[in-house]
N, C-alpha and C positions, 0 to 999 in steps of 0.2 A: 379210494380214499376214505368215504361215511361210510362202507361196508365193513372195511377193517376196522375203524373205531366203535360200530354198532359190534363187531363179534369179539370187541375185545372186552364190551361191557356185558353183554350177557355170559361170557365165562367168569367175567369177578362177579357175577350172582349166581349162578350155580356154583360154583366153590367158597361160597359162606362156609363159615363155620356155625354150629349151633353154640346160639349165644344164652347164658343163663340171665337170670330177671334181675341178677345183682351185678352183673357188667352189660347191660344193655342201655347201651349209647342214648342217649334224649334226640329222639329223630325230630326234625320240624317236616312238613307237610312236602316241602319244595326240594329236600334232601332223600332222593332215591335211591341213589347208591350209596353203598359206605363201605367201609373194611371195619369187621366188629374185631374188639377190642378183646383179646385172650381173658381167658375167665381168670380169679384170683381165687386159688384158694381160702377154706377160711382161717386156716393157721398163719398161713403167710400176710394177710391182712392182719391179725392182731400183732403181727410183729410192729407194726407203726402206731397202734393203738396211743391216742393223746394219756397225759396224764391227768387224773381224775382233779378236777378246780371244786373247792369246797366255797362258798361264800357264807363272812359272817354278819353277822348284822351289827355286832360294834364298829366295823366300818363306816357303812353304812349311815349311821347316826354321830359319827365321830364327823364326817365331812360335809353333814347339814347342820351341823351345829360351827362349824369353821366359817360356811357360808353366810349364814345367820350375822355369825362375828365382823366378817368382813363389812354386809352390809349396815351393820349399827356403828362399824367403825365411819363408813362413807359417810353415813348422816351425823354423827357427829362432828365430823371434820367440815361436812356441806354448813352443818348450823353455824360452826364458829368462823364462816368466813365472813368479814365485813364486803368485800367488791363480789360479791355474785356475780354481778354483768358483766366484770374484767375477766373474771374464770369463764366465763358463757361465752365471748367476744373471743377468747385467746382459744376457747374449744374449739369456735365453730371457726376460726382459722385455721388452724392443727388441719382439721377435717379438709376446709375447698386447698390449702397447700397442698394435702397429699391425694387429693383427688387433681390437679391439675399436674402436676408431676406425671400420677401415672397417665396423662392424658401427654405427656412431651415424651416419658420413655414409649407409649407406643409411635407418635409418630418419629422416633429416632427410629425404631426399629423393624420400622415399613420399609426405611432405607436399605439399597439393597447390600453394600458393603460395609455400612455404618454401624451397624451388631460384632462383626468381626474384630473391626478396628478397636472399638469399645472394651470388648475383653484382650485384646489384646495389651491393654493400657492398664485395665484393672491385673491383670496377671503381672505387666512391667510391676505396676505400683504395689504390689504384693512383694514380689522378690526384694523388693528396694526396700521393703518394710522391714520384713525379714533380716535381710543383711544390718540394715539400721539400728532395728533396736532390740532382736531377738537372740540372735550370733550370739555376741557376746554378753558375760555374766555382768563387766562394766556397763553396757550400755544398756540393760535390763533394767539396771539400775538406774541409771538417766530417767529412762521411761518411766517407769514408777514413781521416782520425783516428779516428774512432769504432771503426770495424773493427779499424783497429790495435791500440786500447785493448782491445778485447775480446778478440785474440786474446793479448797480452798476460797478463791475466786467466785466461784458458783456459790457456793452459803455464804460469802461474805464474812469468811469469820480471819480476815488476815490480820 
């Protein structure tokens, strides 16, 4: 049986086609047996040439100006805060909450059937939400008004 495989591999080596330098595959030292790719002519390779892209300096300066504006706005808002310690506590709490939720999701994901059940629950809820709020025009209007009410409650402008 081993002689059949050895004979087949030597036949493959003898039947190799010549390879041009442009189509030569990258070989590692452990890849002794390979079949070469057919060479592509220059006219065929130009058919799929990428479009030329030209960079302009005006976009680069505008993006750096936008970044500077964002940082200056953040600095102004930070300086305008009265309770900086409260903001730091809420920010730290948010980071801890995200970290704990990732641990919980990882634990749920390691239970064998639970991830698939959770996917089914998510798909079911998505289907219900689409049917309840997005399918009909009147229900879309109801959803929009509910969102506006929630925005007013959060902003405190009731």
